[in-house]
N, C-alpha and C positions, 0 to 999 in steps of 0.2 A: 504494500500500500504506500502510495506517495501522496503527500499533501503539499499543496502550493498555496501559500498565502500571498495576497496582493492587495493593493489599494492604499498603502501607506503614503505618507507625504508630509509636506509642510503646510500647516494651516494656522490661521490666527485664532486666538482665544475667542470662544463663542461660535466658532465655525463647526462644520460637520465633515465627517469622512465615513466612507463605507468600505469596510474590509471584506474581502472574499477569501474563502478557503475551498479549493477544489480538490477532491479526492479522486485518485485513479488507482487502478490495479485490482487486487482481489478484495473488493468491498463486500463485506458480509453482513452479519447481524450487528448493527451499530448499537452500542449501549448509550453512548453520550459523545457529543462533540463539545469541546471547550475552547475558549479563547483565553490565553494567558498573556501576561506582559512582564517585561523585565527591564530594569534600569541598572546601570553599572553599580556593582557593589551590593546589590539587593537580590533577594531570592525571587524567583519567578512566582508570580501570584496569579491565581485564577480570577479572571475578570467576569466571565459569564459562561454559562453552559446551557446546552439544550439536550434533553434526554430523548430516548427513543419515542416515548409517548408524547413528547412535545412540551413537557414541563421545563421551565427555565429557572435559572438561578443567577443572581448577580451579587457581586461584592457591593457592600454598602456605598462605597465611594462613587459608583457609576449608576446605581439604581435610579431610574427615572430619566437618565440621559442616554444610556446605551440600550440597544435592543438586539438580541440575538435571534436569528431565524435560520431556517434551512430549506433547501429544495432537494428532496430525496431523489427526484427524477434526474436531477443534474449532479447528484453526489456533491452538493455544495452547501456550505454554511456561510452566514454573513454576520457581520457585526456593524450595525449602524450606530455611529457615534455622533452625538449632538452636544451642543453647549460645551465644547471641549475646553479644557483648562490646561495651563502649562504643566500641571502635575500629571496629566495624562500622557505626557511625553515618555515613550518607551519603545522597545521592540516588542511587537505583538506576534504571538505564535498561536497557531491552531493545533489542536490535539484531538485525536479520535481514538476511542476505545471501542473495540468490537469483540464479539464472541467468536472464537475460532475453535477448531477441533481440539486443540490442546489447552484451551482455556482462554480467558480474556487477554487481549493484547492491546497495548497502547502505541500509537504512532504520533510522531511530531513532524510538523513541517518547518521549513526555514522561516525565519521571522520577517516581518515587514516593519520598517521604522515609521513611527508616527512622531512628528515633532510639532508641538503646539507653541507658538510664539505669543508673548504677552503684549 
């Protein structure tokens, strides 16, 4: 399974960006797709996730501003980010966990950089 995240860039505070994560390869029974972010010197943190049944979860700092969604037909997930703040600046990664023959397995994509200027 390969994951390709895209959509990052430079945006002013208050602006919006939409990140995309496209999955390819042996896509199976997906448990959850997550969006994480990481800044230098800090641990990668979960920003938002969407489970197989459609339930979503957000870290408190982005709730109400970010929306995670997916398009199963396209094997894609999205993170719509609005009202961006400078503290949202980070490399964003998508993550997919799926059930496989030998058990659940997690895949990571390469990150996409989001820079929010003040």
